[in-house]
C-alpha angles and dihedrals in degrees: 000000000000123000109233126205093246096045092129092062092198093310118132115250105155092097121044117249111242122252106259134173125212117197092195091068096059120107095237092051093049094044091050092049090050091052090051090050094047102251132125113255128201110275108259092190088067127058111285139175130231132182133192116204112207096017098172110195089351105243096137091049094045096049093044093048093047092048093047110043091169093070134067112231124202127184133186133197135159094217108094093201092054093050092046089053093049093047092049092053092046089053094048091050095040092232101169098179096060116090122185123200125194106215142117118244089249091054093046092048089060098036123117116282090248093062090091132015120239103287133226093190133027114183136181132179125183095358116096097059094048103049134076122270088249091056090050089053088053090054091054088051090052091051091049093050104043112021113103122229103273090022122140131236120194116192120186111187143148110267144195138290099015094047095050097089090058091064092077090043090053093049092050091051091049090051089054095046118111105121097023099224095043092042092054092049092049093045094051090048089053092049091051090049091051091048093048090046092059100258110186099235091060090049093051101038107063113218097014091115091055089050089058090053089049091050091051089060093056124095116262092244091059094047093046093055092044099047115013101064123105092241123057119153128154101216133228112238092224090062092050091048090053093048093050092046087061088060093051094256125135128204116252106171143277132317084218096082096203089063091061090065107071094192092066101030103048132058107267095237092052094057099087091043093053094040089060093058111100102181111088098215092047092047094050090046090052090050090052090052091047091052096034083232117208101168127035126190102195124190118206131178128204105239094355114241110208116195123234115242090262093047091047092053091048092049091052093046090054092058121101129198137194130195115247124225111283096024114145114251097217145336141080116311137212117213120200107218137170089263095049136272117336119198117223110207118235092233090060101044110020097073091051094047092046092051092052096043091097089073093237127120116262125191124234087239090057093046090052088067091067108107093236092058102033107130090358104096091149091059092049091047092054093043093051093046092052091049091049090052092048091053096245098111136028133196118249121227122234093256134014129205117180096188099090093047098058096070093044094050090048091051092048091050093048094049092048092049090049091051089232095171101281134066111212108209095181140063130202113259111195095185089068099029089238143067136281128211119253117223108214116229117229094254094047094073 
C-alpha cells in the first residue's frame, strides 16, 4: 500500500511507542470471558484468525502468535518503523503465523477483499481515543468487511466520564511540546507546580495529582503517544454502542471480568438504580458514571450467539484454569477496585485457590466436585472470574506447544540486553496461550 504525505493524520510519531502486551486481547482470554458471560466463542481447537488494528511495535501480536500456533495472527499499523520492527522480530523468532501489514485504517478500509482473511477476532488497544473521527469510521468499515458472523471485537479505549479530566492535561502538554521529550518534562513539571500551588482542578478531581505522579514515571515514548497527538477524546459508550450496532455487532460485556459482576464493580447503593434501567446504552452510561470509568474494554459479537442454559453449563465445564506465580494458596482476599476495596470471603475463594495450589491445570468440571461448589456453578464462575482479573489465575488453551515461543523469548531477551531501543517486559507463555511479565533483576538494567 502506498505511503501518503499525511499518513500520520495528526498522530504523534517522533518518539517510538513502547512494546506493550495486553492479556485481554488474547483469544483464550476472550473465549473464556465469553463462556463466563454465556455466549458462544470461536472454537480455539480449530484453525482461527485474529487481527490487531494499531499494533505498534507488535509485541502483543508476536507473543500471542508464538503462544498459539493453531491460529493465524494479522496486525496492522500505519507507522512504517513499527511494522519494520515487528517484522524483524517475527523473522528472528521464525514466527510463521504472524503477518504484519503497513497501512492506515483508511487505506485498509478500501483495500481489496483478499487483503485480510475473514476474521474470528478483531482487537484494538489504545487506538480509538487517539485517532481522528474519520479514522474511527474506517475502523467500523474494517469490522463490517472482515469480521465473521459470530466473530468477536474487543475495543479498549479511554472513556467518559473518568477520562474527561485528562483532556485539559493533554492540552497543556501539547502546548508545552516543542522537542517532545523536553516538552513532556516541562509540562509535567508545570502540572506538578499547579497541583502543589492549589489549582482548582486538582482540588475537585480526586486522585488527579497521583495520576500526574504516575505519568512522570512512564517512558517518554508512551507519554508522547498518549498525550501529544492532535486527537484525544475519551469516548462515550453510547456512541461506541451505536457505531458497532451499524456493523451488526452487539455488546456482550467487558474483557475486564470484574466489571461483569455488578455486585463487586458498582457502588452498593447504585445497584438497584442501575438494575432498573432497561435501555442498554443508558445502563452502560450509568455504570460508567457510577464507576467514574476512564478505560473500557468492550467485547462485541457479530450477530450475538447466546448459549442455552445447558450449552452455558457445558461451555463452563470445558474451561480449565491454572494458578499463576505468586497466587495465594488460601484465605480471604481483598480486591482493590475503582469503587474501593472489596472483601472476598474465604469460603468463596479459599477452596479454589487450594485446589489450584499444585500448579497444575484443573477443569471447571473438576472444580465443581469440590463440596463448596457442588451445585453452585454460578459461585465458582464468579470466583474464577475475580481471580482471573486479579492476576491469580489464568485460563488454559485446548493445546499448548512451547516450541515457537523459545526463539521469541530468546530474541526478546537478547534485544533487551543489547539496549536495542525497546525493553520487553513480557515473555510468551504457551501453557496459558498468553504472556507473563518479566521482573528485571537489579543487574539486568
